[in-house]
C-alpha positions in Angstrom: -10.9 -22.3 -12.7 -9.7 -25.7 -14.0 -13.4 -26.9 -14.1 -14.4 -23.8 -16.1 -11.5 -24.4 -18.6 -12.6 -28.0 -19.0 -16.1 -27.0 -19.6 -15.0 -24.5 -22.3 -12.9 -27.2 -24.0 -15.9 -29.6 -24.0 -18.2 -27.0 -25.5 -15.7 -26.0 -28.1 -15.2 -29.7 -29.1 -19.0 -30.2 -29.3 -19.4 -27.1 -31.4 -16.8 -28.2 -33.8 -18.7 -31.5 -34.2 -22.1 -29.8 -34.5 -23.8 -30.8 -37.7 -24.7 -28.2 -40.3 -28.4 -27.9 -40.8 -28.2 -29.1 -44.4 -28.6 -32.9 -44.5 -28.0 -33.5 -40.8 -31.3 -34.9 -39.8 -32.9 -38.3 -40.7 -36.5 -37.5 -39.6 -38.8 -34.6 -40.0 -38.6 -32.2 -37.1 -41.4 -31.7 -34.7 -42.8 -28.2 -35.1 -44.4 -25.9 -32.6 -45.6 -22.4 -33.4 -47.2 -19.5 -31.7 -50.7 -21.1 -31.8 -49.3 -24.2 -29.9 -47.7 -22.1 -27.2 -48.6 -22.0 -23.5 -48.5 -19.3 -20.9 -47.7 -19.2 -17.2 -46.2 -16.5 -14.9 -42.5 -17.4 -14.7 -41.8 -14.8 -12.0 -39.1 -12.2 -12.2 -36.1 -14.4 -11.4 -36.5 -17.4 -13.7 -33.5 -16.7 -16.0 -30.7 -17.3 -13.5 -32.2 -20.8 -12.8 -32.4 -21.5 -16.5 -29.9 -22.7 -19.2 -29.9 -20.0 -21.8 -28.8 -20.5 -25.4 -29.2 -17.1 -27.1 -32.9 -16.4 -27.7 -33.9 -19.8 -26.3 -33.9 -20.9 -22.7 -34.6 -24.2 -20.9 -36.6 -22.8 -17.9 -35.3 -23.9 -14.4 -33.0 -26.5 -16.1 -30.2 -25.8 -13.6 -32.2 -27.4 -10.8 -32.4 -30.6 -12.8 -28.6 -31.0 -12.4 -29.1 -31.8 -8.7 -32.3 -33.8 -9.1 -32.5 -36.9 -7.0 -34.4 -38.7 -9.7 -32.5 -41.7 -11.1 -34.0 -41.2 -14.5 -34.5 -45.0 -14.4 -36.2 -47.0 -17.1 -39.8 -48.4 -16.7 -39.1 -51.6 -18.7 -38.5 -52.5 -22.3 -35.9 -49.8 -22.7 -38.5 -47.1 -22.1 -38.1 -44.1 -19.8 -40.6 -41.6 -18.5 -40.2 -38.0 -19.7 -39.0 -35.2 -17.4 -40.9 -31.9 -17.9 -38.8 -29.1 -19.4 -40.3 -25.8 -20.5 -38.7 -24.1 -23.4 -39.0 -20.4 -24.0 -38.1 -18.6 -27.2 -37.7 -14.8 -27.5 -40.6 -13.3 -29.4 -39.9 -12.8 -33.1 -37.4 -15.7 -33.2 -37.3 -19.2 -34.5 -35.1 -21.8 -32.7 -34.3 -25.4 -33.5 -33.0 -28.0 -31.0 -31.2 -31.1 -32.3 -30.0 -34.1 -30.4 -26.6 -35.1 -31.7 -26.6 -38.5 -33.4 -24.3 -40.0 -30.8 -26.7 -39.2 -28.0 -30.0 -40.3 -29.6 -30.0 -43.7 -27.9 -30.0 -41.9 -24.5 -32.0 -38.7 -25.1 -35.2 -37.8 -26.9 -37.1 -34.5 -27.1 -40.8 -34.7 -26.2 -42.6 -31.6 -27.5 -45.5 -33.1 -29.4 -48.4 -32.4 -27.0 -50.2 -35.6 -27.8 -47.3 -37.8 -26.8 -45.0 -35.8 -24.4 -46.2 -37.7 -21.3 -45.7 -41.2 -22.8 -42.7 -43.4 -21.8 -40.5 -44.0 -24.8 -37.2 -45.6 -25.7 -35.0 -42.5 -26.4 -33.9 -43.9 -29.8 -37.5 -44.0 -30.9 -38.4 -40.4 -29.8 -38.0 -37.1 -31.6 -34.5 -35.7 -31.9 -35.3 -32.5 -33.7 -37.8 -29.7 -32.8 -38.4 -26.3 -34.3 -40.1 -23.6 -32.2 -41.5 -20.5 -33.8 -42.2 -17.8 -31.2 -45.1 -15.4 -31.4 -44.4 -12.0 -33.0 -43.6 -9.2 -30.6 -46.8 -7.8 -29.0 -49.0 -10.6 -30.4 -49.0 -13.5 -28.1 -51.3 -16.5 -28.5 -51.8 -16.5 -24.7 -50.7 -14.1 -22.0 -49.9 -10.3 -21.9 -49.0 -8.4 -25.1 -45.9 -7.3 -23.3 -44.5 -10.8 -23.1 -41.0 -11.0 -24.4 -40.8 -14.8 -24.5 -43.1 -17.5 -26.0 -43.5 -20.6 -23.8 -43.6 -24.2 -25.1 -44.4 -27.0 -22.8 -42.9 -30.5 -23.2 -40.3 -32.8 -21.8 -37.2 -34.8 -22.5 -36.6 -38.5 -22.0 -33.2 -39.3 -20.6 -31.8 -42.8 -20.1 -30.3 -42.4 -16.7 -28.4 -39.6 -15.0 -26.1 -37.8 -17.4 -24.8 -34.6 -19.0 -26.0 -34.1 -22.6 -25.2 -31.7 -25.4 -28.0 -30.2 -27.5 -27.4 -28.2 -30.6 -29.4 -25.0 -30.8 -29.9 -23.0 -34.1 -31.7 -19.7 -33.9 -32.5 -16.7 -36.1 -35.0 -13.9 -36.2 -38.2 -14.8 -38.0 -37.8 -14.2 -41.8 -34.1 -15.0 -41.7 -32.5 -18.4 -42.3 -31.2 -20.5 -39.4 -27.4 -20.4 -39.2 -25.5 -23.4 -40.6 -23.6 -24.0 -37.3 -25.2 -24.6 -33.9 -24.7 -23.3 -30.5 -23.7 -26.4 -28.3 -25.6 -26.3 -25.1 -24.9 -28.6 -22.1 -27.6 -29.8 -19.7 -27.3 -32.0 -16.7 -30.0 -34.5 -15.7 -29.1 -35.5 -12.1 -25.4 -35.6 -12.9 -24.2 -32.4 -11.2 -22.1 -29.9 -13.0 -21.3 -30.7 -16.6 -17.9 -30.2 -18.2 
């Protein structure tokens, strides 16, 4: 119970510090749309193993918390990416932003041409916009798919818990000014 209360306090503090979308980003965001989506059968029980932030989910991200990987560098301040599939509910747009204070230790790798490259987290992308396919019109997969899948990775400098800011809205509507703070653990156990 005490751990849960601590986690709520940490999330509330992170949400209070979440930047508004207006003027909060120093570089252009990476963009992925329906035509750049992928498809694979996730199985029927993928959601409990995932970290869900409204209409966006980091598939199987809960298993990364207990990863035995050290997330160690490969030299020159560079780190290998760790694969992390993102899914967005059909008909939605979602934006993930790495908070400025964490950009030296975490980068988002969702540009297909570079997401397997080792990188210094401070030099990677910190802002990605995902536009899901319209309902019933996937780029790949069955027309009944309720989620659009985007392959990619994150680069993390060592084991740690991180906060990502997630903004989401139905297509045709503006993204909200305030983010949903979402915590992920990379080999660091449960996050508070």
